[in-house]
Every structure is written in structure tokens, then in C-alpha cells.
KEPA-119086 format. One record per residue: residue number from 1; residue in one letter; z, x, y of N, C-alpha, C, O in turn. Coordinates in pm, whole numbers, plus 50000, padded with zeros to 5 digits. Example, Ala and Ser with C-alpha at 12.3 -4.5 7.8 and 13.67 -1.06 7.14 Angstrom:
   pos   code    n_pz    n_px    n_py   ca_pz   ca_px   ca_py    c_pz    c_px    c_py    o_pz    o_px    o_py
     1      A   50780   51319   49431   50780   51230   49550   50780   51320   49670   50846   51424   49668
     2      S   50708   51285   49775   50714   51367   49894   50787   51290   50003   50804   51341   50114
***
This chain:
   pos   code    n_pz    n_px    n_py   ca_pz   ca_px   ca_py    c_pz    c_px    c_py    o_pz    o_px    o_py
     1      M   37014   97547   39911   36863   97503   39883   36873   97352   39868   36964   97299   39806
     2      S   36774   97287   39927   36764   97137   39916   36627   97106   39874   36532   97183   39891
     3      T   36619   96981   39813   36485   96928   39779   36465   96800   39858   36556   96719   39872
     4      R   36353   96786   39906   36318   96675   39988   36210   96584   39935   36101   96633   39904
     5      L   36232   96457   39922   36131   96363   39884   36106   96263   39995   36194   96237   40076
     6      S   35985   96207   39997   35947   96108   40104   35846   96013   40042   35760   96047   39961
     7      A   35867   95881   40092   35762   95773   40054   35771   95678   40172   35878   95626   40204
     8      G   35659   95658   40236   35644   95564   40338   35749   95611   40446   35744   95726   40490
     9      G   35842   95522   40487   35932   95561   40593   36063   95610   40544   36156   95630   40622
    10      A   36075   95631   40403   36199   95669   40340   36197   95828   40325   36094   95888   40293
    11      E   36307   95888   40350   36320   96029   40322   36452   96064   40259   36554   96020   40311
    12      L   36458   96144   40143   36561   96170   40074   36587   96320   40057   36495   96394   40021
    13      T   36708   96366   40082   36730   96506   40077   36852   96533   39966   36966   96490   39984
    14      I   36815   96604   39859   36908   96637   39748   36954   96783   39762   36871   96873   39770
    15      D   37090   96808   39764   37150   96938   39771   37193   96972   39637   37309   96949   39602
    16      Q   37098   97030   39550   37133   97063   39413   37238   97178   39400   37294   97197   39292
    17      E   37265   97255   39509   37369   97358   39501   37503   97299   39517   37603   97359   39479
    18      N   37509   97182   39574   37648   97117   39608   37663   96989   39530   37677   96879   39585
    19      G   37659   97008   39400   37681   96896   39307   37565   96808   39287   37583   96698   39236
    20      C   37439   96849   39325   37319   96769   39309   37346   96628   39376   37319   96523   39318
    21      R   37400   96632   39500   37431   96516   39561   37316   96482   39660   37240   96570   39700
    22      I   37305   96354   39699   37218   96311   39804   37287   96343   39929   37390   96285   39961
    23      S   37231   96440   40005   37294   96467   40133   37245   96386   40242   37311   96379   40346
    24      S   37124   96319   40228   37072   96238   40319   36974   96131   40269   36889   96161   40185
    25      L   36984   96013   40318   36886   95903   40290   36856   95840   40415   36943   95777   40475
    26      R   36730   95854   40461   36686   95797   40592   36577   95697   40564   36487   95720   40483
    27      V   36588   95585   40633   36490   95485   40639   36443   95457   40775   36519   95402   40855
    28      D   36323   95491   40808   36265   95492   40938   36348   95573   41038   36368   95535   41153
    29      G   36395   95686   40988   36468   95775   41073   36607   95746   41085   36677   95824   41149
    30      T   36659   95636   41027   36806   95597   41034   36880   95647   40912   36842   95622   40797
    31      E   36988   95720   40942   37068   95771   40822   37162   95667   40767   37244   95611   40839
    32      L   37150   95642   40636   37235   95552   40565   37371   95602   40513   37466   95526   40491
    33      L   37374   95741   40494   37488   95800   40433   37573   95879   40527   37523   95945   40618
    34      L   37708   95871   40504   37807   95958   40582   37774   96104   40563   37766   96151   40450
    35      Q   37756   96173   40668   37725   96320   40664   37839   96410   40635   37951   96378   40673
    36      G   37818   96526   40567   37934   96612   40550   37924   96672   40399   37867   96607   40310
    37      P   37978   96791   40377   37960   96848   40243   38029   96770   40130   37991   96786   40014
    38      K   38120   96695   40157   38196   96616   40065   38139   96471   40043   38184   96398   39954
    39      Y   38042   96435   40126   37995   96299   40143   37861   96282   40080   37833   96335   39972
    40      G   37780   96207   40148   37651   96178   40094   37656   96078   39987   37705   95967   40007
    41      A   37602   96119   39864   37625   96034   39752   37619   96137   39620   37519   96203   39592
    42      F   37731   96139   39553   37736   96242   39451   37751   96180   39313   37798   96067   39301
    43      P   37710   96253   39207   37715   96199   39076   37859   96219   39015   37921   96324   39031
    44      M   37908   96112   38945   38037   96120   38892   38004   96141   38740   37947   96053   38675
    45      V   38039   96256   38689   38013   96289   38542   38081   96414   38511   38082   96506   38592
    46      P   38145   96422   38384   38136   96340   38266   38238   96231   38264   38258   96170   38159
    47      W   38307   96201   38377   38388   96072   38386   38378   96028   38529   38328   96098   38616
    48      C   38430   95906   38551   38419   95829   38679   38555   95796   38721   38636   95753   38639
    49      G   38587   95817   38855   38722   95780   38905   38832   95861   38848   38815   95979   38818
    50      R   38939   95802   38835   39063   95885   38794   39082   95868   38647   39071   95758   38593
    51      T   39110   95979   38582   39164   96003   38446   39303   96018   38458   39346   96112   38526
    52      A   39391   95930   38395   39535   95933   38421   39597   96067   38379   39583   96108   38264
    53      N   39664   96137   38473   39739   96266   38440   39643   96366   38388   39687   96465   38329
    54      G   39514   96350   38404   39412   96446   38366   39399   96450   38208   39334   96542   38158
    55      R   39456   96356   38132   39462   96376   37984   39369   96261   37928   39357   96154   37987
    56      F   39307   96291   37818   39235   96197   37744   39229   96235   37602   39228   96354   37570
    57      R   39225   96136   37511   39243   96160   37367   39104   96134   37306   39030   96042   37340
    58      D   39077   96229   37211   38951   96214   37135   38988   96233   36982   39000   96344   36931
    59      G   39005   96114   36916   39073   96121   36785   39220   96164   36792   39297   96109   36870
    60      A   39254   96253   36718   39380   96306   36717   39409   96410   36825   39524   96444   36847
    61      T   39301   96462   36895   39313   96563   36986   39335   96524   37125   39257   96441   37171
    62      V   39430   96569   37202   39458   96535   37341   39400   96642   37425   39437   96758   37404
    63      H   39309   96617   37524   39255   96728   37609   39317   96701   37749   39341   96590   37796
    64      Q   39341   96820   37807   39409   96821   37943   39294   96875   38043   39241   96985   38022
    65      L   39259   96795   38151   39162   96833   38247   39241   96888   38362   39360   96859   38375
    66      P   39174   96970   38448   39241   97018   38576   39275   96892   38665   39200   96795   38675
    67      L   39388   96902   38724   39436   96798   38823   39377   96821   38951   39442   96877   39039
    68      N   39246   96779   38970   39190   96811   39104   39221   96694   39209   39174   96699   39323
    69      H   39296   96595   39169   39348   96495   39266   39486   96457   39207   39500   96345   39157
    70      P   39585   96543   39210   39709   96526   39151   39771   96387   39194   39765   96345   39310
    71      P   39834   96320   39086   39851   96371   38950   39737   96341   38851   39757   96339   38730
    72      H   39625   96319   38904   39511   96280   38812   39404   96379   38829   39406   96468   38914
    73      A   39303   96357   38738   39170   96431   38739   39075   96315   38791   39084   96199   38749
    74      I   38986   96355   38883   38893   96246   38946   38752   96292   38945   38723   96410   38965
    75      H   38661   96194   38920   38523   96202   38958   38440   96301   38875   38320   96312   38903
    76      G   38493   96374   38775   38422   96462   38701   38389   96599   38765   38431   96633   38876
    77      F   38314   96671   38689   38268   96811   38739   38134   96829   38798   38100   96927   38864
    78      G   38054   96723   38768   37921   96741   38824   37905   96758   38977   37817   96832   39019
    79      R   37983   96698   39056   37981   96716   39198   38024   96842   39241   38011   96869   39360
    80      E   38080   96935   39155   38132   97066   39196   38045   97182   39165   38075   97294   39206
    81      V   37941   97162   39096   37863   97273   39039   37710   97268   39091   37659   97166   39139
    82      A   37649   97378   39077   37498   97383   39112   37420   97335   38988   37450   97372   38875
    83      W   37325   97255   39013   37238   97199   38914   37100   97272   38916   37057   97319   39021
    84      R   37036   97281   38806   36909   97354   38796   36791   97254   38816   36790   97150   38750
    85      P   36691   97282   38907   36575   97205   38913   36500   97214   38786   36492   97321   38726
    86      A   36440   97095   38740   36353   97092   38615   36216   97056   38647   36119   97107   38591
    87      H   36207   96961   38745   36075   96909   38782   36072   96837   38918   36167   96765   38950
    88      S   35972   96853   38993   35963   96763   39120   35816   96746   39159   35727   96827   39137
    89      T   35802   96621   39224   35676   96596   39301   35722   96555   39426   35840   96574   39457
    90      G   35633   96494   39513   35672   96450   39645   35766   96334   39645   35834   96313   39746
    91      T   35777   96253   39533   35857   96139   39524   35949   96140   39408   36029   96046   39401
    92      T   35951   96230   39319   36041   96239   39200   36098   96386   39183   36030   96486   39202
    93      A   36228   96386   39147   36290   96517   39118   36380   96504   39002   36443   96400   38988
    94      V   36392   96604   38916   36474   96611   38802   36554   96730   38808   36504   96839   38839
    95      F   36696   96713   38775   36775   96832   38769   36866   96825   38646   36884   96718   38589
    96      T   36924   96943   38604   37013   96938   38489   37127   97036   38513   37116   97128   38595
    97      Y   37236   97014   38440   37336   97113   38433   37405   97100   38297   37412   96989   38245
    98      D   37454   97203   38238   37520   97218   38120   37668   97202   38125   37735   97274   38199
    99      L   37724   97108   38048   37869   97093   38048   37928   97216   37983   37879   97271   37885
   100      A   38038   97255   38046   38105   97388   38010   38254   97378   38047   38297   97286   38117
   101      D   38332   97475   37997   38477   97483   38022   38498   97461   38178   38426   97519   38260
   102      P   38594   97380   38215   38700   97322   38136   38668   97190   38064   38758   97138   37998
   103      W   38548   97132   38071   38517   97024   37980   38513   97082   37840   38455   97189   37818
   104      P   38575   97012   37746   38586   97075   37612   38474   97063   37519   38482   97112   37407
   105      Y   38366   96999   37562   38248   96984   37469   38127   97033   37534   38108   97011   37653
   106      P   38038   97102   37456   37908   97141   37511   37815   97021   37521   37824   96929   37441
   107      G   37725   97023   37620   37627   96912   37635   37543   96938   37759   37555   97041   37825
   108      R   37458   96843   37786   37370   96862   37903   37366   96734   37981   37361   96626   37922
   109      V   37368   96742   38114   37346   96623   38198   37214   96645   38274   37178   96753   38320
   110      T   37145   96525   38280   37010   96525   38346   37024   96405   38447   37065   96293   38416
   111      Q   36983   96447   38576   36979   96341   38678   36835   96338   38732   36771   96440   38758
   112      V   36790   96212   38745   36643   96182   38791   36650   96107   38917   36723   96009   38927
   113      F   36573   96153   39019   36563   96074   39146   36417   96028   39159   36324   96108   39153
   114      Q   36401   95895   39177   36268   95848   39201   36259   95759   39333   36318   95651   39339
   115      L   36190   95804   39430   36195   95742   39564   36064   95670   39583   35957   95725   39554
   116      G   36071   95544   39631   35956   95462   39665   35968   95420   39820   36057   95464   39892
   117      E   35879   95339   39860   35879   95305   40006   35990   95212   40036   36037   95211   40150
   118      D   36034   95136   39946   36146   95040   39968   36261   95043   39873   36344   94952   39869
   119      A   36268   95161   39788   36374   95163   39682   36392   95303   39632   36298   95382   39638
   120      L   36507   95336   39585   36545   95461   39526   36613   95424   39395   36710   95348   39394
   121      T   36560   95483   39276   36615   95469   39151   36669   95607   39110   36603   95711   39116
   122      L   36800   95597   39066   36871   95719   39014   36902   95691   38863   36940   95580   38827
   123      T   36886   95787   38784   36906   95783   38646   36986   95906   38598   36949   96019   38632
   124      M   37093   95889   38522   37157   95997   38465   37179   95992   38315   37217   95887   38264
   125      G   37159   96092   38246   37182   96105   38102   37274   96210   38065   37280   96315   38129
   126      V   37350   96184   37959   37451   96279   37901   37418   96287   37757   37417   96186   37687
   127      E   37389   96410   37711   37367   96442   37574   37458   96549   37514   37511   96633   37588
   128      T   37475   96549   37390   37561   96649   37331   37474   96758   37255   37363   96731   37209
   129      Y   37529   96870   37247   37472   96978   37172   37531   96986   37024   37481   97060   36939
   130      G   37635   96908   36999   37701   96913   36878   37778   96794   36857   37726   96685   36834
   131      D   37922   96818   36865   38007   96706   36835   38005   96588   36935   37980   96604   37054
   132      S   38032   96473   36879   38038   96358   36968   38157   96369   37070   38254   96438   37040
   133      F   38150   96307   37180   38260   96306   37280   38245   96182   37369   38137   96128   37391
   134      P   38364   96140   37420   38354   96036   37518   38318   96088   37658   38354   96198   37699
   135      A   38240   95995   37733   38201   96041   37866   38166   95909   37948   38157   95799   37894
   136      Q   38149   95930   38070   38113   95826   38166   38024   95894   38270   38031   96015   38290
   137      A   37942   95814   38337   37855   95862   38443   37842   95746   38541   37852   95629   38505
   138      G   37819   95787   38672   37795   95694   38775   37772   95768   38902   37758   95891   38897
   139      W   37766   95700   39021   37747   95760   39151   37848   95707   39253   37895   95594   39246
   140      H   37879   95795   39349   37969   95772   39455   37898   95781   39601   37911   95882   39671
   141      P   37826   95676   39638   37770   95693   39767   37867   95659   39874   37948   95568   39855
   142      W   37865   95730   39990   37942   95701   40104   37843   95642   40219   37783   95713   40298
   143      F   37837   95514   40216   37738   95453   40319   37809   95444   40446   37929   95416   40452
   144      N   37729   95468   40554   37785   95451   40696   37815   95310   40721   37732   95223   40699
   145      R   37936   95285   40767   37977   95148   40798   37891   95098   40912   37858   94980   40908
   146      S   37851   95172   41012   37761   95142   41113   37643   95239   41108   37662   95357   41079
   147      L   37520   95191   41136   37396   95273   41134   37391   95336   41260   37339   95448   41263
   148      T   37436   95285   41372   37424   95346   41510   37563   95335   41573   37643   95246   41544
   149      P   37585   95437   41666   37722   95426   41731   37738   95290   41798   37656   95243   41876
   150      G   37863   95228   41758   37893   95098   41825   37806   94988   41767   37819   94876   41815
   151      G   37718   95008   41667   37642   94910   41599   37711   94825   41515   37824   94856   41479
   152      P   37652   94709   41473   37729   94613   41377   37769   94683   41243   37697   94768   41191
   153      E   37880   94644   41195   37918   94696   41067   37864   94634   40954   37822   94519   40958
   154      A   37862   94706   40848   37796   94660   40718   37884   94548   40671   38007   94552   40678
   155      Q   37811   94446   40622   37876   94324   40552   37844   94340   40406   37730   94368   40368
   156      L   37954   94322   40318   37949   94336   40184   37947   94211   40106   38035   94127   40129
   157      D   37853   94188   40011   37840   94066   39941   37832   94088   39783   37738   94153   39738
   158      F   37910   94047   39714   37905   94051   39572   37993   93954   39507   38089   93910   39569
   159      T   37967   93914   39375   38046   93819   39309   38089   93865   39168   38031   93828   39067
   160      P   38198   93951   39168   38242   94000   39035   38314   93891   38956   38370   93794   39008
   161      A   38306   93916   38827   38370   93822   38735   38524   93852   38729   38600   93762   38693
   162      W   38568   93962   38758   38711   93990   38762   38728   94124   38841   38635   94201   38863
   163      Q   38854   94141   38878   38898   94275   38937   39006   94344   38836   39090   94276   38778
   164      E   38997   94465   38823   39080   94544   38742   39221   94551   38825   39222   94606   38935
   165      E   39326   94501   38776   39453   94514   38843   39481   94660   38856   39483   94729   38754
   166      R   39503   94715   38981   39549   94849   39005   39688   94869   39012   39757   94799   39086
   167      G   39743   94975   38929   39889   94999   38937   39922   95090   39055   39832   95137   39125
   168      P   40047   95112   39076   40093   95195   39194   40041   95335   39189   40037   95407   39289
   169      D   39998   95377   39055   39941   95512   39041   39791   95520   39066   39728   95624   39045
   170      H   39733   95403   39112   39583   95379   39126   39511   95374   38985   39388   95377   38983
   171      I   39575   95366   38883   39517   95361   38753   39522   95213   38716   39623   95146   38734
   172      P   39401   95158   38660   39405   95015   38619   39509   94994   38512   39528   95076   38422
   173      T   39580   94873   38527   39683   94838   38428   39635   94787   38299   39710   94786   38202
   174      G   39507   94742   38292   39460   94691   38175   39446   94527   38193   39389   94454   38111
   175      N   39506   94482   38313   39497   94338   38335   39381   94307   38420   39354   94378   38516
   176      R   39308   94199   38387   39197   94155   38467   39243   94032   38556   39295   93932   38506
   177      I   39223   94045   38683   39277   93937   38770   39163   93886   38858   39059   93951   38868
   178      D   39184   93766   38924   39091   93713   39009   39066   93812   39130   39163   93872   39176
   179      P   38942   93832   39183   38928   93920   39284   39004   93886   39402   39012   93769   39440
   180      K   39065   93989   39467   39138   93971   39588   39065   94020   39711   38972   94099   39701
   181      P   39110   93973   39826   39044   94016   39949   39056   94176   39970   39155   94235   39928
   182      G   38958   94237   40032   38976   94380   40073   39070   94396   40185   39135   94301   40229
   183      P   39080   94519   40233   39011   94644   40183   39040   94682   40042   39147   94652   39990
   184      W   38947   94748   39979   38958   94788   39844   38953   94938   39810   38890   95017   39880
   185      D   39020   94974   39701   39000   95098   39631   39008   95048   39488   39100   95085   39416
   186      D   38913   94965   39445   38944   94892   39320   38809   94877   39246   38699   94882   39302
   187      C   38830   94856   39114   38715   94848   39012   38700   94702   38975   38798   94632   38949
   188      F   38572   94655   38971   38537   94517   38945   38444   94509   38823   38359   94596   38802
   189      G   38460   94406   38747   38379   94383   38630   38257   94293   38667   38275   94186   38724
   190      M   38131   94337   38634   38013   94251   38652   37936   94255   38526   37841   94334   38520
   191      P   37966   94175   38417   37912   94175   38295   37771   94155   38298   37708   94206   38206
   192      E   37711   94091   38384   37566   94070   38397   37494   94186   38452   37371   94189   38456
   193      G   37571   94285   38497   37507   94403   38560   37548   94399   38708   37567   94292   38765
   194      V   37561   94522   38770   37609   94537   38910   37502   94485   39002   37383   94514   38985
   195      D   37547   94405   39104   37458   94347   39198   37540   94328   39327   37606   94227   39348
   196      V   37533   94428   39410   37602   94425   39536   37511   94438   39661   37414   94514   39653
   197      T   37533   94375   39766   37437   94374   39879   37517   94425   40002   37622   94367   40030
   198      L   37476   94526   40072   37523   94567   40190   37423   94529   40304   37306   94568   40296
   199      T   37467   94453   40409   37383   94419   40518   37431   94470   40647   37546   94446   40684
   200      W   37349   94539   40717   37388   94583   40858   37304   94477   40948   37181   94491   40955
   201      P   37364   94379   41012   37292   94269   41076   37189   94324   41175   37213   94415   41254
   202      G   37076   94264   41163   36974   94299   41267   36903   94433   41231   36808   94468   41300
   203      S   36943   94506   41132   36882   94640   41092   36833   94646   40957   36713   94666   40938
   204      L   36921   94629   40852   36873   94669   40715   36968   94592   40616   37087   94570   40637
   205      E   36902   94557   40511   36967   94497   40395   36945   94591   40277   36831   94627   40249
   206      L   37056   94632   40204   37047   94717   40092   37114   94662   39971   37234   94637   39966
   207      K   37025   94644   39871   37077   94584   39744   37097   94690   39640   37003   94764   39613
   208      I   37218   94703   39578   37257   94799   39484   37269   94721   39344   37351   94630   39328
   209      T   37180   94764   39247   37183   94706   39127   37194   94806   39003   37162   94923   39017
   210      S   37237   94761   38895   37241   94850   38781   37275   94757   38662   37338   94651   38669
   211      R   37220   94820   38546   37263   94741   38420   37399   94781   38384   37455   94721   38293
   212      A   37460   94879   38450   37598   94903   38414   37678   94786   38454   37632   94706   38536
   213      E   37796   94771   38402   37878   94648   38422   38002   94673   38497   38090   94587   38495
   214      W   38018   94784   38565   38134   94817   38639   38092   94882   38779   37999   94961   38794
   215      V   38173   94836   38873   38153   94896   39005   38286   94904   39080   38366   94810   39082
   216      V   38304   95027   39143   38419   95047   39229   38374   95033   39374   38272   95090   39413
   217      I   38449   94959   39452   38438   94939   39589   38549   95016   39667   38668   94995   39642
   218      Y   38512   95099   39754   38618   95167   39832   38573   95167   39978   38474   95227   40020
   219      D   38657   95095   40049   38628   95068   40196   38743   95077   40282   38757   95005   40381
   220      E   38833   95174   40244   38957   95182   40323   38960   95280   40435   39057   95292   40509
   221      Q   38842   95354   40446   38816   95447   40556   38734   95378   40664   38646   95300   40628
   222      P   38756   95400   40793   38691   95329   40889   38542   95351   40906   38471   95265   40958
   223      Q   38491   95475   40859   38355   95515   40886   38263   95472   40772   38141   95484   40788
   224      T   38310   95424   40660   38226   95422   40546   38260   95320   40453   38376   95283   40446
   225      V   38162   95266   40372   38178   95165   40262   38118   95241   40136   38007   95294   40139
   226      C   38193   95240   40032   38149   95306   39905   38120   95200   39802   38205   95112   39784
   227      V   38014   95199   39738   37969   95103   39638   37924   95187   39508   37812   95238   39503
   228      E   38010   95198   39409   37991   95292   39304   37967   95231   39179   38061   95183   39116
   229      P   37843   95226   39133   37809   95161   38995   37842   95289   38895   37810   95406   38915
   230      Q   37910   95237   38786   37934   95341   38685   37948   95277   38548   37971   95157   38535
   231      S   37935   95362   38445   37925   95315   38306   38056   95260   38252   38055   95196   38147
   232      G   38162   95282   38313   38293   95232   38265   38396   95240   38380   38370   95294   38488
   233      P   38518   95180   38349   38621   95172   38463   38688   95300   38474   38676   95386   38387
   234      P   38765   95316   38587   38859   95431   38589   38944   95446   38481   38989   95342   38432
   235      N   38980   95562   38429   39044   95597   38315   38986   95554   38193   39056   95545   38092
   236      G   38857   95526   38191   38785   95473   38080   38778   95566   37969   38761   95525   37855
   237      L   38791   95702   38001   38792   95793   37868   38904   95750   37770   38896   95777   37650
   238      N   39007   95684   37824   39123   95643   37744   39112   95505   37710   39142   95474   37595
   239      T   39073   95414   37793   39074   95272   37770   38954   95213   37715   38961   95117   37638
   240      L   38840   95268   37750   38706   95213   37704   38608   95327   37659   38495   95333   37707
   241      P   38649   95410   37574   38561   95540   37547   38423   95503   37500   38407   95423   37407
   242      R   38330   95556   37557   38193   95543   37516   38150   95678   37457   38143   95777   37530
   243      L   38122   95685   37327   38096   95816   37266   37952   95851   37289   37865   95766   37274
   244      V   37925   95972   37323   37798   96035   37331   37785   96104   37196   37866   96188   37158
   245      T   37674   96063   37120   37654   96124   36991   37510   96186   36988   37426   96161   37074
   246      P   37488   96267   36884   37346   96329   36893   37234   96235   36880   37121   96270   36915
   247      V   37259   96110   36829   37150   96009   36818   37165   95891   36928   37083   95800   36940
   248      D   37275   95907   37002   37301   95802   37102   37349   95871   37228   37470   95874   37249
   249      P   37266   95928   37316   37312   95979   37444   37354   95869   37539   37314   95754   37522
   250      L   37429   95898   37632   37469   95799   37748   37365   95807   37852   37331   95916   37898
   251      E   37311   95694   37892   37224   95685   38003   37271   95573   38098   37306   95463   38056
   252      V   37270   95606   38224   37293   95489   38322   37198   95506   38432   37154   95618   38458
   253      S   37160   95398   38504   37078   95401   38611   37117   95302   38717   37183   95203   38687
   254      T   37077   95327   38849   37106   95227   38951   36977   95229   39048   36917   95334   39065
   255      T   36942   95123   39104   36840   95114   39205   36893   95053   39336   36960   94949   39343
   256      W   36852   95133   39442   36895   95080   39574   36767   95032   39640   36670   95106   39652
   257      T   36768   94912   39679   36641   94846   39730   36673   94804   39883   36776   94741   39909
   258      W   36594   94837   39970   36618   94801   40104   36509   94708   40168   36392   94704   40131
   259      R   36559   94640   40260   36463   94541   40332   36502   94547   40482   36615   94517   40523
   260      R   36399   94587   40558   36416   94594   40699   36441   94458   40766   36372   94362   40732
   261      L   36531   94446   40853   36560   94320   40923   36524   94319   41063   36539   94217   41129
   262      A   36475   94432   41117   36425   94435   41255   36279   94448   41259   36220   94452   41367
***
């Protein structure tokens, strides 16, 4: 079952049964996202990227997560479950899912989609039903490198303050280094907020912004470029825990704004 939103020339399809991911985003009939059940744009929650060896500590307790990307746990559980629809109009949709085993804490995640003629805003909130717990949230969009067969490839423009040094196990070492040339599977710090522009020459410019201060860029595959705004770095459950408390839920949002170049 899918939910479809439209505004002007923009059309959004949400597959709530498959991790509440965006399965399609079309602008004037042109598909921006790589197609396939594992692609589109999926939510990363209640953690983002890799959690080292699937383990994280909360106080004196060490929790073990399933190793869904051995030797690590990756991208959370939200992309693997069906979400429940809560509200929808022609341009807005809201979905929820309840955190449950194997995540060790009860809570609820809410995801809101708001589509306009030239922008899409995504918001995700994580709240607890009881005890406080560390969590992260973000999005993993798989943008098409080319919008048409043989068409120009996307050009990436951003100015991060630093790059998280990546160890041989793909986990950040804790060192901040000057940004290196791509291709990347790397996390970058943008303390003034995420601001990344993808440009398909002669076709479309897409600006990805967020008040979040972290973004992962993954462009090692030939068909796609991933720009992933998120509330903390990979392995952040261990290195930069952000507690969700009864009075302080986690909320993160991102806006994708497009401009037609043709």
C-alpha cells in the first residue's frame, strides 16, 4: 500500500509498508530517486549509519543489536517495518511506528511528509514511553546520478567544516580531518546546518538543507549519489549520545528544494 502526494509538477510516493520510505519523487515527470525496494529514500531511526559491532552503552548497561551489516548494525529498524498512517491530505502525510524488540526501549517514531510545488520537507520525531534512551534519526536518499539515460551526471557542492576520519572498519576514529576528495562513504560536520546542492546540468538543481549538523555522503556506486542529513555521526550512540527523555524528544527535519534549469 502506498500514499501519493502531489503539488504542482511534483509527485511523491510513500511506501509505508516498506519502511515508510519514499519510493518515488518526480518533478515534471522526471524521477529523482533510484528505483527498487531497497532504494528510494528511507528513514534511519533509531540510529544512523553503523553502530560498531552492534553494541552501545546506556549508563552501565551494554545493549547488543542484531548485526544486519556484519560486523556492525546499520541504519536502524525503521526502514524494515511497516508504519501506520496517522493523517494525510493531498500534500501532507503523517505516519508512526512503535519501537519494539530488538530495540531495548519502548517509544514512538513519527514521520511527516510535506510536499510543495518546489520543495519537500521531512520531519521525524522520536519520543519515549518511559525511560530515557540514546537515539538518532535521519534520511538516506538514493538520488539518481543521471536523470535520463546517458544524461549529465549530478554535480555535488558543499563546504563542510571537517570530515570524520574513517577507520578500516568504516567507523569514525574520532579524529576530525580536512575534507578529502571523493568518492566518499564518509561523514562530514556542518555546524551551521547541513547545506548540500546537487545539480544535474541543464535540468535541475536540488538543495538539501537541515538544522542537523551532520551529513553522510555516499557516492561509491555508479548509479547513485546519497546525501544523508542526520542528527549525529555514525556510531553516535556511543560517541555522541543524544538522550530522548519524556520532556525532550528528538526531532530532526530536512528540506529538499528544487529549481528547474530547463
